[in-house]
C-alpha positions as CSV (number, residue, x, y, z in Angstrom):
1,M,-162.7,60.3,-53.7
2,K,-163.2,57.2,-55.9
3,G,-166.3,56.4,-53.9
4,G,-167.7,59.8,-54.5
5,A,-167.0,59.6,-58.2
6,T,-169.0,56.3,-58.2
7,L,-172.0,58.1,-56.8
8,M,-171.7,61.0,-59.2
9,D,-171.5,58.6,-62.1
10,A,-174.7,57.0,-60.8
11,G,-176.5,60.4,-60.8
12,R,-176.5,60.6,-57.0
13,V,-174.8,64.0,-56.8
14,D,-177.4,65.3,-54.4
15,D,-176.8,62.4,-52.0
16,L,-173.1,63.0,-52.1
17,M,-173.4,66.7,-51.5
18,N,-175.8,66.1,-48.6
19,L,-173.3,63.7,-47.1
20,L,-170.5,66.2,-47.5
21,H,-172.6,68.9,-45.9
22,S,-173.5,66.6,-43.0
23,F,-169.7,66.5,-42.3
24,G,-169.6,70.3,-42.5
25,V,-167.6,70.4,-45.7
26,V,-168.2,71.1,-49.4
27,A,-165.5,68.8,-50.8
28,V,-163.8,65.6,-49.9
29,T,-160.5,67.4,-49.7
30,D,-161.9,69.5,-46.9
31,L,-162.5,66.5,-44.6
32,K,-160.2,66.3,-41.5
33,P,-158.2,63.2,-41.2
34,E,-160.3,62.1,-38.2
35,Q,-163.4,62.3,-40.3
36,L,-162.2,60.0,-43.1
37,G,-163.2,56.7,-41.6
38,A,-166.8,57.8,-40.8
39,F,-167.1,59.4,-44.2
40,A,-165.9,56.2,-46.0
41,T,-168.5,54.2,-43.9
42,A,-171.2,56.6,-44.9
43,L,-170.2,56.4,-48.6
44,R,-170.5,52.6,-48.4
45,G,-173.9,53.1,-46.9
46,L,-175.0,55.0,-50.0
47,G,-173.7,52.1,-52.2
48,A,-170.3,53.5,-53.1
49,K,-167.6,50.9,-53.9
50,I,-164.4,51.9,-52.1
């Protein structure tokens, strides 16, 4: 969630929302445990500091 906040603070809300949608969810809390690693890697790819 911290990584997502970093992107939001940087004005990259659309990038974050697109990433969430690519995982089939609308919020970080909707991610399944098995999706968390891939999601974290994708966040880093967008420049988020985790």
